[in-house]
C-alpha positions in Angstrom: 26.0 15.1 -30.7 27.8 11.8 -30.9 28.6 10.3 -34.3 26.5 7.3 -33.5 23.4 9.5 -32.7 23.8 11.3 -36.0 24.0 8.0 -37.9 20.8 6.7 -36.1 19.0 10.0 -36.8 20.0 9.7 -40.5 18.7 6.1 -40.6 15.4 7.2 -39.0 15.0 9.9 -41.6 15.9 7.5 -44.3 13.2 5.0 -43.0 10.6 7.8 -43.0 11.5 8.8 -46.6 11.5 5.2 -47.8 8.1 4.6 -46.2 6.6 7.7 -47.8 8.1 6.7 -51.2 6.8 3.1 -51.0 3.3 4.2 -50.1 3.3 6.9 -52.8 4.2 4.4 -55.5 1.7 1.8 -54.3 -1.7 1.2 -55.8 -3.7 1.3 -52.6 -6.7 -0.4 -54.4 -4.6 -3.4 -55.2 -4.7 -5.8 -52.2 -1.5 -7.7 -53.2 0.5 -4.5 -54.0 -0.6 -2.9 -50.7 0.3 -6.0 -48.8 3.7 -6.1 -50.3 4.3 -2.5 -49.4 3.2 -3.0 -45.8 5.4 -6.1 -45.5 8.4 -4.2 -46.8 7.7 -1.3 -44.5 7.4 -3.7 -41.6 10.8 -5.2 -42.5 12.4 -1.7 -42.7 10.8 -0.8 -39.3 12.3 -4.0 -37.7 15.7 -3.2 -39.2 15.5 0.3 -37.8 14.6 -1.1 -34.3 17.5 -3.6 -34.6 20.0 -0.8 -35.4 18.7 1.3 -32.5 18.9 -1.6 -30.1 22.5 -2.4 -31.3 23.5 1.3 -30.7 21.9 1.2 -27.3 23.8 -2.0 -26.3 27.1 -0.6 -27.6 26.6 2.7 -25.6 25.7 0.7 -22.5 28.7 -1.6 -22.9 31.0 1.4 -23.3 29.6 2.9 -20.1 29.4 -0.3 -18.1 30.4 -3.7 -19.4 28.7 -5.6 -16.6 25.0 -5.0 -16.3 21.9 -7.2 -16.8 20.3 -4.4 -18.9 22.7 -5.5 -21.7 21.4 -9.1 -21.4 17.8 -8.0 -21.6 18.4 -5.7 -24.7 20.6 -8.3 -26.4 17.8 -10.9 -26.0 15.4 -8.4 -27.7 18.0 -7.8 -30.5 18.3 -11.6 -31.1 14.6 -12.0 -31.5 14.2 -9.0 -33.8 17.0 -10.1 -36.1 15.6 -13.6 -36.4 12.2 -12.1 -37.1 13.7 -9.9 -39.9 15.1 -12.9 -41.6 11.7 -14.7 -41.3 9.7 -11.7 -42.6 12.1 -11.4 -45.6 11.7 -15.1 -46.3 7.9 -14.9 -46.1 7.8 -11.9 -48.4 9.9 -13.8 -51.1 7.8 -17.0 -50.8 4.5 -15.2 -51.0 5.4 -12.4 -53.4 2.5 -13.0 -55.8 -0.2 -13.9 -53.3 0.6 -11.9 -50.2 -2.3 -10.3 -48.4 -3.0 -8.3 -45.2 -4.2 -11.5 -43.3 -0.9 -13.2 -44.1 1.0 -10.3 -42.7 -1.1 -10.0 -39.6 -0.9 -13.7 -38.7 2.8 -14.1 -39.6 3.6 -11.2 -37.3 1.6 -12.7 -34.4 3.1 -16.1 -35.0 6.7 -14.8 -34.9 7.0 -16.0 -31.3 5.8 -19.4 -32.2 8.3 -19.6 -35.0 11.2 -18.5 -32.7 10.2 -21.0 -30.0 10.2 -23.9 -32.5 13.4 -22.7 -34.0 15.3 -22.6 -30.7 13.5 -25.6 -29.2 16.3 -28.2 -30.1 19.0 -25.9 -28.8 17.2 -25.5 -25.4 16.7 -29.3 -25.2 20.4 -29.9 -25.9 21.4 -27.2 -23.3 19.1 -28.8 -20.7 20.5 -32.3 -21.2 24.0 -30.9 -21.3 23.4 -29.0 -18.0 22.2 -32.3 -16.3 25.1 -34.3 -17.7 27.9 -31.7 -16.9 26.6 -31.2 -13.3 26.6 -34.9 -12.7 30.2 -35.0 -13.9 30.9 -31.9 -11.7 29.6 -33.7 -8.6 31.5 -36.9 -9.5 34.8 -35.1 -10.1 34.7 -32.3 -7.4 32.4 -33.8 -4.7 28.9 -33.1 -3.7 27.7 -29.6 -2.8 24.0 -28.5 -2.8 24.7 -25.6 -5.2 26.0 -28.2 -7.7 22.5 -29.6 -7.9 21.3 -26.4 -9.4 22.1 -27.3 -13.0 20.5 -30.7 -12.7 17.3 -29.3 -11.2 17.0 -26.5 -13.7 17.8 -28.9 -16.6 14.9 -31.1 -15.5 12.6 -28.0 -15.0 13.5 -26.8 -18.5 12.5 -30.1 -20.0 9.3 -30.3 -17.9 8.5 -26.7 -18.8 9.0 -27.3 -22.5 7.0 -30.5 -22.8 4.6 -29.7 -19.9 3.5 -26.4 -21.5 2.8 -28.2 -24.7 0.9 -30.9 -22.9 -1.2 -28.3 -21.1 -1.9 -26.6 -24.4 -2.8 -29.9 -26.0 -5.3 -30.7 -23.2 -6.8 -27.2 -23.2 -7.3 -27.3 -27.0 -9.1 -30.6 -26.7 -11.5 -29.1 -24.2 -12.0 -25.9 -26.2 -14.4 -26.7 -29.0 -16.3 -24.1 -31.0 -15.7 -20.9 -33.0 -15.4 -18.6 -30.0 -13.1 -21.0 -28.1 -10.9 -21.3 -31.1 -9.8 -17.7 -30.5 -8.9 -18.6 -26.9 -6.7 -21.5 -28.2 -5.1 -19.2 -30.7 -4.3 -16.6 -28.0 -3.1 -19.3 -25.7 -0.7 -20.6 -28.3 0.7 -17.2 -29.1 1.1 -16.1 -25.4 2.7 -19.4 -24.3 5.3 -19.2 -27.2 5.9 -15.5 -26.5 6.7 -16.2 -22.9 8.9 -19.2 -23.8 10.7 -17.1 -26.5 11.4 -14.4 -23.9 13.2 -16.8 -21.7 15.0 -18.4 -24.6 16.5 -15.1 -25.7 17.6 -14.4 -22.1 19.4 -17.7 -22.0 21.2 -17.0 -25.3 22.0 -13.5 -24.3 23.3 -14.6 -20.9 25.6 -17.2 -22.6 26.9 -14.5 -25.0 27.6 -11.9 -22.3 29.4 -14.4 -20.1 31.6 -15.7 -22.9 32.4 -12.2 -24.0 33.2 -11.1 -20.4 35.4 -14.1 -19.9 37.4 -13.4 -23.0 37.8 -9.7 -22.4 41.3 -8.3 -21.8 41.4 -5.1 -19.8 43.3 -2.1 -21.1 47.0 -2.1 -20.0 46.7 1.0 -17.9 45.7 -0.4 -14.5 47.1 0.6 -11.1 45.6 -2.3 -9.2 44.4 -5.8 -9.9 42.0 -7.5 -7.3 42.5 -11.2 -7.2 39.2 -12.8 -6.0 39.8 -15.5 -3.4 38.5 -19.1 -3.4 38.8 -22.2 -1.3 42.4 -23.2 -0.5 43.8 -26.5 0.3 44.2 -27.9 3.9 47.9 -27.2 3.9 47.3 -23.5 2.9 48.4 -23.8 -0.7 46.3 -22.8 -3.7 43.9 -25.1 -5.5 44.3 -25.3 -9.3 41.3 -23.0 -9.7 42.7 -20.3 -7.5 46.2 -20.7 -8.8 44.8 -20.1 -12.3 43.3 -16.8 -11.2 46.6 -15.6 -9.7 48.6 -16.7 -12.7 46.1 -14.7 -14.9 46.7 -11.6 -12.8 50.5 -12.1 -12.9 50.5 -12.5 -16.7 48.4 -9.4 -17.1 50.8 -7.4 -14.8 53.8 -8.6 -16.6 52.3 -7.8 -20.0 51.3 -4.3 -18.9 54.8 -3.6 -17.6 56.3 -5.0 -20.9 54.1 -2.6 -23.0 53.9 0.5 -20.8 56.6 0.1 -18.0 53.7 0.6 -15.5 53.8 -1.7 -12.5 50.6 -3.0 -11.1 49.7 -3.5 -7.4 48.1 -6.9 -6.5 45.2 -7.0 -4.1 44.8 -10.7 -2.9 41.2 -10.7 -1.5 39.7 -13.4 0.8 39.2 -14.1 4.5 39.8 -17.2 6.5 37.1 -19.8 6.2 36.2 -22.1 9.2 38.0 -25.0 7.5 41.0 -23.1 6.3 44.4 -22.8 8.1 45.1 -19.3 6.9 43.2 -16.5 5.1 42.8 -17.0 1.3 44.5 -13.6 0.8 47.5 -14.7 2.8 47.8 -17.9 0.7 47.6 -15.9 -2.5 50.3 -13.5 -1.2 52.6 -16.4 -0.5 52.1 -17.7 -4.0 52.8 -14.2 -5.5 56.0 -14.0 -3.6 57.0 -17.4 -4.9 56.4 -16.2 -8.4 58.8 -13.3 -7.9 56.3 -10.5 -7.1 57.8 -8.0 -4.7 56.1 -7.5 -1.4 55.7 -3.8 -1.9 53.5 -4.6 -4.9 51.1 -6.6 -2.7 48.3 -5.2 -0.5 46.2 -8.0 1.1 42.5 -7.8 2.0 41.8 -10.7 4.4 38.4 -10.0 5.9 36.0 -10.7 3.0 33.8 -13.8 2.9 32.0 -13.3 -0.4 32.4 -11.6 -3.8 30.5 -8.6 -2.6 32.9 -8.2 0.3 35.9 -8.9 -1.9 35.0 -5.9 -4.1 33.9 -3.6 -1.2 36.9 -4.2 1.1 39.4 -4.2 -1.7 38.1 -0.9 -2.9 38.5 0.5 0.6 42.1 -0.6 0.6 42.7 1.0 -2.9 41.0 4.3 -1.9 43.4 4.7 1.0 46.3 4.7 -1.6 44.7 6.3 -4.7 41.0 7.2 -5.1 41.5 7.8 -8.8 43.1 4.4 -9.4 42.3 2.3 -12.5 41.2 -1.1 -11.3 41.0 -4.6 -12.8 40.1 -7.9 -11.2 41.0 -11.5 -11.9 38.7 -14.4 -11.3 37.7 -17.7 -13.1 36.2 -17.2 -16.6 32.7 -18.2 -15.6 32.7 -15.7 -12.7 33.8 -12.6 -14.5 30.4 -11.2 -15.6 28.8 -11.8 -12.2 31.8 -10.2 -10.4 31.6 -7.2 -12.7 27.9 -6.8 -11.9 28.6 -6.9 -8.2 31.4 -4.3 -8.6 29.0 -2.1 -10.7 26.3 -2.3 -8.0 28.8 -0.8 -5.5 29.9 1.9 -7.9 33.3 0.4 -8.6 34.6 1.0 -12.1 36.7 -1.9 -13.1 37.5 -4.4 -15.9 37.7 -8.2 -15.3 39.8 -10.9 -16.8 39.0 -14.7 -16.6 41.3 -17.6 -16.1 40.5 -21.0 -17.7 38.9 -23.8 -15.8 37.6 -27.3 -16.3 34.8 -27.4 -18.9 32.2 -28.9 -16.7 32.2 -25.9 -14.3 30.9 -23.5 -17.0 27.3 -24.8 -17.4 26.5 -24.6 -13.7 27.9 -21.1 -13.6 25.9 -20.1 -16.6 22.7 -21.3 -15.0 23.6 -19.4 -11.8 24.0 -16.2 -13.9 20.7 -16.8 -15.6 18.9 -17.2 -12.3 20.7 -14.2 -10.8 19.5 -12.1 -13.7 15.9 -13.3 -13.2 16.1 -12.6 -9.5 17.8 -9.2 -9.7 15.7 -7.9 -12.5 12.5 -9.7 -11.6 10.4 -6.6 -11.6 11.5 -5.6 -15.1 11.0 -9.2 -16.4 7.5 -9.5 -14.9 6.4 -6.1 -16.3 7.8 -6.9 -19.8 6.2 -10.4 -19.9 2.8 -8.9 -18.9 3.1 -6.0 -21.4 4.1 -8.4 -24.2 1.2 -10.7 -23.5 -1.3 -7.9 -23.1 -0.2 -6.4 -26.4 -0.6 -9.7 -28.2 -4.1 -10.3 -26.7 -5.0 -6.8 -27.9 -3.7 -7.5 -31.4 -5.6 -10.8 -31.5 -8.8 -9.0 -30.4 -8.4 -6.4 -33.1 -7.6 -9.1 -35.6 -10.8 -11.0 -34.7 -12.9 -7.8 -34.9 -11.6 -7.0 -38.4 -11.5 -10.7 -39.6 -7.7 -10.6 -40.0 -7.0 -13.9 -38.2 -6.4 -17.1 -39.9 -7.4 -19.8 -37.4 -7.5 -23.5 -38.2 
């Protein structure tokens, strides 16, 4: 059994023992004392879930650094940890007057608290997305994909304020005791859904930044250099040159530390408006930088990142099927490229070259959308389960008069 599993088992047993001890020492006839005990047990339970989630993410990261499962679980971890802080704060503030109704309502309204807490950040991110994509178009020229950040930024703002406007209108129409419960449920469910997407955005940002800053282990046999648009004269653009320089720097550092030479795989076919294949242009640059030709194996058929990975792996397998592989791309593209490699069963580590700051937001949005599209079934199921659970808890709370509705 792994050391991590033993630690988690110990934490679980400790949680059970603490729960039993707290209940044993509690005067069950005293409402305030019982409420305190329940709140403390709830906090301990959330801490246990948080630790378990952290262990799962760490295990997942060690097995495969590039997967949307990590983003989903990281989003959950963020929400749980913020809720732990909130529950501790509520326990301290209401130490002398805490009751079961407070606990029940505070737990249900955790999503509302999280949504309000992160609302300013999302508004800033939406505005930043719009501004940076306008700058991107102005600096780099128009491309339909560059509108993505502007569109999503406006949709985020419309969604934020639109959902509140809809809620406001509905609450004005719903008058009466029975309808108050509908308003209460609507508020909780809207904020739960919004919170879910907030955590995904935050987790996506974290995973992309971490992937971009990652430095692969210096034991690689090959480094795949992902191609990009070249200039009309067949030379590299600053963006593509930065990718190649990153790969060269890594290869030089590896040789300095381990004396192990790396083989470069320039990857990229010839586009309709390109004079030569991207891989050929990369090779020419590598030769200019003093890389020997025997250290270069070009892959010049691919037209997408998927094909970059697939065709490069085929080239590598012909030389060494057990090879250790890395890849070089632009910082904002590392995580997505790693996901693509993972989907094809290619085990590799990525490295990211720096680029202009206004590229990053558009790339982050594309990653967020890619996550939603690729894991849409899981996201839909989770959102439905979350809302059904909340509706059930609200129904139970209403039945036992545990809800505090104003």
